[in-house]
C-alpha positions as CSV (number, residue, x, y, z in Angstrom):
1,M,3.9,30.3,96.6
2,R,0.3,30.9,95.4
3,P,-1.4,27.5,94.9
4,G,-2.5,27.8,91.7
5,H,-0.3,29.7,90.2
6,P,0.0,28.8,86.5
7,W,3.9,28.1,87.4
8,F,4.9,27.6,83.9
9,A,3.3,29.9,81.8
10,G,5.2,31.8,79.4
11,N,8.9,30.6,80.6
12,A,11.3,28.9,78.9
13,F,12.3,26.7,81.4
14,A,10.1,25.7,84.5
15,L,11.6,24.7,88.0
16,A,13.7,22.8,90.0
17,A,14.5,19.1,87.6
18,A,12.3,20.9,84.7
19,T,13.8,23.7,85.4
20,V,17.7,23.0,84.9
21,L,16.3,20.7,81.9
22,G,15.2,24.5,80.1
23,L,18.4,25.3,81.1
24,S,20.3,23.2,78.7
25,A,17.6,23.8,76.1
26,V,18.0,27.7,76.4
27,A,21.9,27.6,76.4
28,A,21.5,25.6,73.1
29,C,20.0,28.1,71.2
30,T,21.5,31.8,73.1
31,S,24.9,33.2,72.2
32,S,27.0,34.9,75.5
33,S,27.5,38.5,74.6
34,N,31.5,39.6,75.1
35,S,32.8,41.8,78.3
36,S,31.2,44.9,78.5
37,G,34.3,45.8,81.2
38,T,31.6,45.8,83.7
39,P,33.0,44.2,86.8
40,G,31.6,40.8,86.7
41,A,31.3,40.8,83.3
42,T,32.7,37.1,80.9
43,S,35.6,37.3,78.9
44,Q,35.2,33.5,78.6
45,P,32.6,32.2,77.4
46,T,33.2,29.2,77.3
47,G,34.8,28.9,81.1
48,P,32.5,28.5,84.6
49,I,30.3,30.5,85.8
50,T,31.5,31.8,88.8
51,I,29.3,32.9,91.7
52,G,30.8,33.7,95.4
53,A,28.6,34.1,98.1
54,S,29.2,34.6,102.4
55,L,27.1,32.5,104.8
56,S,26.8,31.8,108.0
57,L,28.4,28.2,108.7
58,T,29.1,29.3,112.4
59,G,28.0,31.3,115.1
60,D,23.9,32.5,115.5
61,F,23.0,32.0,112.0
62,S,25.2,28.5,111.6
63,A,21.9,26.6,111.2
64,D,19.9,28.4,108.7
65,G,23.7,28.9,107.2
66,Q,24.7,25.5,106.5
67,A,20.5,25.0,105.2
68,F,21.6,28.0,102.8
69,K,24.7,26.1,101.5
70,K,22.9,22.8,101.4
71,G,20.5,24.9,98.8
72,Y,23.1,26.4,96.8
73,L,24.9,23.1,96.0
74,L,21.9,21.3,95.4
75,W,21.0,24.2,92.5
76,A,24.4,24.2,91.7
77,R,24.5,20.4,91.0
78,D,20.8,20.5,89.3
79,V,22.4,23.1,86.5
80,N,25.5,21.4,86.3
81,A,24.0,17.7,86.0
82,H,21.9,19.0,83.0
83,G,24.4,21.0,80.9
84,G,25.3,24.3,83.2
85,I,23.8,27.7,81.7
86,L,24.3,28.7,78.4
87,G,26.4,25.1,78.4
88,R,28.7,26.6,81.1
89,Q,29.4,24.6,84.2
90,V,28.6,26.9,87.6
91,K,31.4,27.1,89.9
92,L,30.2,28.0,93.9
93,T,32.6,30.0,95.8
94,I,31.3,29.9,99.9
95,L,33.3,31.6,102.5
96,N,32.4,31.4,106.3
97,D,31.5,34.9,107.9
98,G,30.7,33.3,111.3
99,S,27.4,35.5,111.4
100,L,29.3,38.6,111.9
101,P,28.9,42.1,109.8
102,N,31.8,43.0,109.6
103,Q,33.4,39.4,108.0
104,V,30.5,39.4,105.8
105,V,32.0,42.7,104.2
106,T,35.3,41.8,104.5
107,N,34.5,38.0,102.3
108,Y,32.4,40.0,99.9
109,Q,35.6,41.8,98.8
110,T,37.4,39.1,98.7
111,L,34.9,37.5,96.1
112,F,34.5,40.8,94.2
113,G,38.1,42.0,94.4
114,A,40.7,38.9,94.6
115,D,38.9,35.6,93.4
116,H,37.0,38.0,90.7
117,V,33.6,36.0,90.7
118,Q,31.3,37.0,88.4
119,L,28.0,36.5,90.3
120,A,26.9,36.9,93.5
121,F,24.8,34.6,95.4
122,G,23.8,36.5,99.4
123,P,24.4,35.9,103.1
124,F,21.7,34.7,105.5
125,S,19.5,37.4,107.3
126,S,19.1,40.9,106.9
127,L,21.4,41.8,109.2
128,L,24.2,40.3,106.9
129,T,22.3,41.2,103.6
130,G,22.7,45.4,104.3
131,P,26.2,45.5,104.9
132,A,26.6,43.2,101.8
133,S,24.7,45.3,99.5
134,S,26.4,47.4,100.1
135,V,30.0,45.8,99.0
136,A,28.1,44.4,96.1
137,A,27.0,48.2,95.6
138,R,30.6,49.6,94.9
139,F,31.8,46.3,92.9
140,G,28.7,46.8,90.4
141,M,27.4,43.7,91.1
142,A,23.9,42.9,91.5
143,L,23.8,40.6,95.0
144,V,19.7,38.4,94.4
145,E,19.5,37.0,98.4
146,G,16.4,34.8,99.7
147,A,16.5,35.8,103.7
148,G,17.3,39.8,103.5
149,G,13.7,41.3,103.5
150,A,13.6,43.6,106.3
151,P,12.6,46.8,105.0
152,S,16.6,47.9,106.4
153,V,18.4,46.3,103.6
154,F,16.7,48.7,100.8
155,D,17.3,51.5,102.8
156,T,21.2,51.6,102.9
157,P,22.2,54.7,100.5
158,S,24.5,52.6,98.5
159,N,21.1,50.5,97.5
160,Q,18.4,53.7,97.1
161,A,21.8,54.4,94.4
162,D,22.1,51.7,92.7
163,H,19.4,49.5,93.9
164,N,21.7,46.3,93.1
165,V,20.1,43.8,96.2
166,F,17.2,41.5,95.1
167,D,15.1,40.1,97.4
168,A,13.4,36.4,95.9
169,S,11.5,36.0,98.8
170,L,9.0,37.4,100.4
171,P,8.7,41.2,102.1
172,I,9.8,40.2,105.7
173,A,7.2,43.2,106.8
174,D,4.1,42.1,105.3
175,E,4.7,38.2,107.1
176,M,2.5,38.6,109.7
177,L,-0.8,40.2,107.6
178,P,-2.1,36.8,107.2
179,F,-2.6,36.1,111.0
180,V,-3.7,39.7,111.3
181,N,-6.4,39.2,109.0
182,W,-7.4,35.6,110.3
183,I,-7.8,37.1,114.4
184,A,-9.5,40.1,111.9
185,S,-12.3,37.8,111.1
186,L,-13.4,36.1,114.6
187,P,-16.2,37.6,116.2
188,P,-14.9,40.2,118.8
189,G,-15.2,37.3,121.4
190,E,-13.0,35.2,120.6
191,R,-10.1,37.1,119.2
192,P,-7.3,37.3,121.8
193,K,-7.6,40.4,124.8
194,T,-4.4,40.9,125.1
195,A,-0.9,40.2,123.7
196,A,2.9,40.6,124.3
197,Y,5.7,41.6,121.2
198,P,9.0,40.8,122.7
199,M,12.1,41.4,119.4
200,A,15.2,40.4,119.6
201,Q,17.1,43.6,118.2
202,D,17.2,42.5,114.5
203,P,16.3,44.1,111.2
204,F,14.3,40.7,110.7
205,A,12.9,40.1,113.4
206,D,11.1,43.3,114.1
207,P,9.0,44.5,111.3
208,P,6.7,42.2,111.1
209,V,5.9,41.8,114.9
210,Q,6.3,45.6,114.9
211,L,3.2,46.0,111.9
212,A,0.9,43.0,113.9
213,Q,1.1,45.1,116.8
214,T,0.0,48.5,115.1
215,E,-2.8,46.7,113.2
216,L,-3.6,44.2,116.2
217,Q,-4.2,47.2,118.6
218,K,-6.7,48.9,116.3
219,L,-8.5,45.2,116.8
220,G,-8.7,46.1,120.1
221,V,-6.4,43.6,121.3
222,Q,-4.4,45.3,124.3
223,T,-0.6,45.7,124.4
224,V,0.7,44.1,128.1
225,Y,4.3,43.6,126.8
226,S,7.0,45.1,124.1
227,Q,10.2,45.0,124.3
228,V,13.0,44.5,122.4
229,F,16.2,42.1,123.3
230,P,19.5,41.9,122.5
231,E,20.0,38.8,120.2
232,E,22.3,36.8,122.5
233,V,21.1,33.7,123.9
234,A,22.3,34.6,127.7
235,S,19.6,37.8,126.8
236,Y,16.7,35.3,126.2
237,K,15.7,34.1,129.9
238,G,15.3,37.7,131.1
239,P,12.0,39.1,128.2
240,A,10.9,35.8,128.0
241,D,10.2,35.6,131.8
242,Q,8.7,38.9,132.1
243,V,6.4,38.3,129.4
244,A,5.6,35.1,131.0
245,A,4.5,36.9,134.1
246,K,2.2,39.7,132.2
247,D,-0.3,36.2,131.5
248,A,-1.0,37.5,127.8
249,D,-3.6,35.5,125.4
250,L,-1.3,36.0,122.6
251,V,2.4,36.0,122.1
252,V,4.3,37.6,118.6
253,L,7.8,36.5,119.1
254,G,10.5,38.4,116.7
255,S,13.0,35.5,116.2
256,T,15.0,34.8,114.0
257,D,16.2,31.2,114.3
258,V,15.4,27.8,116.6
259,P,17.6,28.9,119.6
260,T,15.6,31.9,119.9
261,V,12.3,30.1,120.6
262,Q,13.0,27.2,122.3
263,A,14.5,29.2,125.2
264,F,10.7,31.3,124.9
265,M,9.4,28.5,125.2
266,Q,11.5,26.4,128.0
267,A,11.0,29.8,129.9
268,F,7.7,29.6,129.3
269,E,7.1,26.0,130.1
270,Q,9.1,26.7,134.0
271,Q,6.7,29.5,134.4
272,H,3.8,27.1,134.3
273,Y,2.2,29.4,131.2
274,T,1.3,28.5,128.1
275,P,0.0,31.3,125.7
276,K,-3.3,30.2,123.8
277,M,-1.8,31.7,121.0
278,F,2.4,31.8,119.8
279,I,3.5,32.9,116.4
280,A,7.4,33.7,115.3
281,A,8.7,35.7,113.1
282,A,11.2,32.6,112.6
283,G,12.4,28.8,114.1
284,P,9.3,27.3,113.7
285,D,9.7,26.9,110.1
286,Q,12.9,25.1,110.5
287,G,11.5,21.1,110.0
288,S,13.3,18.9,112.2
289,S,16.1,20.9,113.3
290,F,13.2,22.9,115.4
291,T,11.3,19.8,116.3
292,S,13.9,18.0,117.6
293,A,15.0,20.8,119.7
294,V,11.4,21.8,121.7
295,G,10.1,18.4,121.0
296,T,7.3,17.3,118.7
297,G,5.0,18.3,121.2
298,N,5.7,21.3,122.6
299,A,5.7,22.4,119.1
300,D,2.3,21.3,118.7
301,G,0.1,24.2,118.2
302,M,3.5,27.1,117.5
303,M,3.1,29.1,114.1
304,V,4.9,31.2,111.8
305,P,4.2,32.6,109.1
306,D,7.0,31.7,105.3
307,G,6.4,31.6,101.7
308,W,7.1,28.1,101.0
309,Y,6.5,24.2,103.3
310,P,8.1,20.7,101.8
311,G,4.5,19.9,101.5
312,Y,4.0,22.4,98.6
313,A,1.4,20.7,96.3
314,N,3.9,22.1,93.6
315,P,5.8,19.0,90.9
316,A,8.8,21.1,90.9
317,S,9.0,22.0,94.2
318,R,8.5,18.7,95.1
319,Q,11.1,17.2,92.9
320,M,13.7,19.6,94.8
321,V,12.6,17.9,97.8
322,R,12.6,14.8,96.9
323,E,16.5,15.2,95.3
324,Y,17.2,17.1,98.5
325,V,16.2,14.2,101.2
326,A,18.2,12.0,97.6
327,Q,21.0,13.7,98.6
328,Y,20.9,15.0,102.6
329,G,18.9,12.3,103.4
330,G,16.5,12.5,106.4
331,T,12.7,13.1,105.2
332,A,10.6,15.4,103.3
333,S,8.9,17.0,106.4
334,G,12.5,18.1,107.6
335,V,13.5,20.5,104.7
336,N,12.8,23.4,105.8
337,A,12.4,26.6,104.2
338,D,16.2,28.3,103.7
339,V,16.9,25.3,101.0
340,A,14.0,26.8,99.3
341,E,14.8,29.9,99.6
342,A,18.8,29.4,98.6
343,Y,17.9,27.3,96.0
344,S,15.1,30.0,94.5
345,V,18.4,32.5,94.1
346,G,20.0,30.4,92.0
347,Q,16.5,30.1,89.7
348,V,16.8,34.0,90.1
349,V,20.2,34.7,88.9
350,A,20.1,31.5,85.7
351,E,16.7,33.4,84.3
352,A,18.8,36.7,84.4
353,V,22.4,35.0,82.7
354,I,20.3,33.5,79.9
355,A,17.7,36.1,79.3
356,T,20.8,38.9,79.2
357,G,23.1,36.5,77.8
358,G,25.8,36.9,80.0
359,T,27.2,38.0,83.1
360,D,27.2,41.9,82.6
361,N,26.1,42.7,86.0
362,A,25.0,46.3,85.1
363,K,22.7,44.0,82.6
364,I,21.8,41.4,84.8
365,I,20.3,44.6,87.4
366,S,18.6,45.8,84.6
367,Y,16.7,42.6,83.5
368,L,15.7,42.4,87.0
369,H,14.6,45.9,87.6
370,S,12.7,45.5,84.1
371,G,9.1,43.9,85.5
372,V,9.7,40.7,84.3
373,A,7.7,37.6,86.0
374,L,10.1,34.8,86.7
375,T,9.9,31.6,88.9
376,S,11.3,29.9,91.8
377,V,10.3,27.2,93.8
378,Q,8.3,30.2,96.1
379,G,6.4,30.8,93.9
380,P,6.1,33.9,92.0
381,V,8.9,36.3,91.8
382,K,8.7,40.2,90.2
383,F,10.9,43.0,91.4
384,D,9.6,46.3,92.3
385,A,11.7,49.7,92.3
386,L,14.1,48.6,95.2
387,G,14.1,44.6,94.9
388,E,11.8,43.6,96.4
389,N,9.4,40.5,95.6
390,G,6.2,42.6,94.9
391,A,4.4,39.0,93.7
392,A,5.5,36.8,96.8
393,A,2.5,35.5,98.5
394,A,2.5,35.2,102.0
395,F,0.8,32.4,104.1
396,V,1.3,31.3,108.0
397,F,1.8,27.7,109.0
398,Q,1.3,25.4,112.0
399,W,2.8,22.5,113.8
400,Q,0.1,20.3,114.3
401,K,0.4,16.7,115.6
402,G,4.0,16.7,114.5
403,N,2.9,17.9,110.7
404,F,3.3,20.9,109.1
405,K,0.8,22.6,107.8
406,Q,-0.2,25.6,105.7
407,V,-3.1,27.1,107.7
408,L,-3.7,30.5,106.4
409,P,-4.9,32.7,104.8
410,S,-7.9,30.3,105.0
411,A,-9.4,30.6,102.0
412,T,-6.5,29.4,100.0
413,T,-6.0,26.0,98.7
414,G,-4.2,23.9,101.1
415,S,-4.9,25.7,103.8
416,V,-6.2,23.2,106.8
417,S,-8.5,24.6,109.7
418,I,-5.6,26.3,112.3
419,T,-6.2,25.2,116.0
420,A,-7.1,27.9,117.4
421,T,-5.8,26.8,120.6
422,K,-2.0,26.1,121.4
423,P,-2.1,22.3,123.8
424,P,-0.4,22.4,126.4
425,W,3.3,22.0,127.2
426,A,3.9,18.4,126.3
427,S,6.4,18.0,129.2
């Protein structure tokens, strides 16, 4: 989501409301391809386009899964309201995986083998995307997703061979680099002297924190704690208390959700410990879900990397946010990044279907690997040989007096001054 990026240049349709209007326009002048026998290829070009997805509607990732569901449904509603894709309505089938890797495998086997969906959207989290993409590869299906950017997702043998998974969002490992670069820009006397790196045992949570640790140690920031803990709520307090006892200037938390960050914040408050800087891999980006859990005052000063936020000054993104609020209620500031990630998945798939003239997954996979520049509400999308979005920009956001603000990179349009020292706990 690079501010000032020429979003609409060279595209047959734009984003959000503009996107779906373009879908109808392109559909009117694009012919659908005939079935080639490839799994997922359409044999009835006038029927609905069926899309399957597995989401964590219950379990540890349920908050994110529910938000993803809303993003998928919002995209589908927008598309269908403007004539569908290639003149065909979109029909979504979403199964609940309960945040369990075994169930996500079962769900995609059902979607491909029994329901015979023509296209597939990804689940939430790298932990579930890895096994899901392996199932998709066995069925010859493209899997476009927005929340599975860990390196492990792209290192599995099936994906090395088939290259069938595509992440429309920012690669996970690079998320913390704007924060590291900001630390490097500070005079040595203003940099944190010590840092703690607690990490949930999750392929999403660990890579950005580990890279940040490596780079910050090169800057002379001493590591006083670096441990991986089980990704279970019952296991959070012990590591949090250990971090508090180290009294580090900086905490870089490898987290996947709001409950992880909330548990650490509560433990820190109980131990009367406030780090001077606190950045988490995920959780603070969840809008009202985060502030309602931890309190607006406690959220003050918390930082998180991401590729999108509801205040982004782009007409298409703002349109999506307005539609979300109209459909689901709340306020614009309460729309979390999961919604944009999910919506982006739909946009990328729609562009691929239109460009290839149908739902032949082999053609879609080839098209997405062709180096074509795509657009989404998160910003530019251009997949590399592995299926990662090499065009995505990395940003850091911070809660400041109840508002979610873009703060890094500091020279980027839209960034405000960072609060360098986290305020004390509000209670």
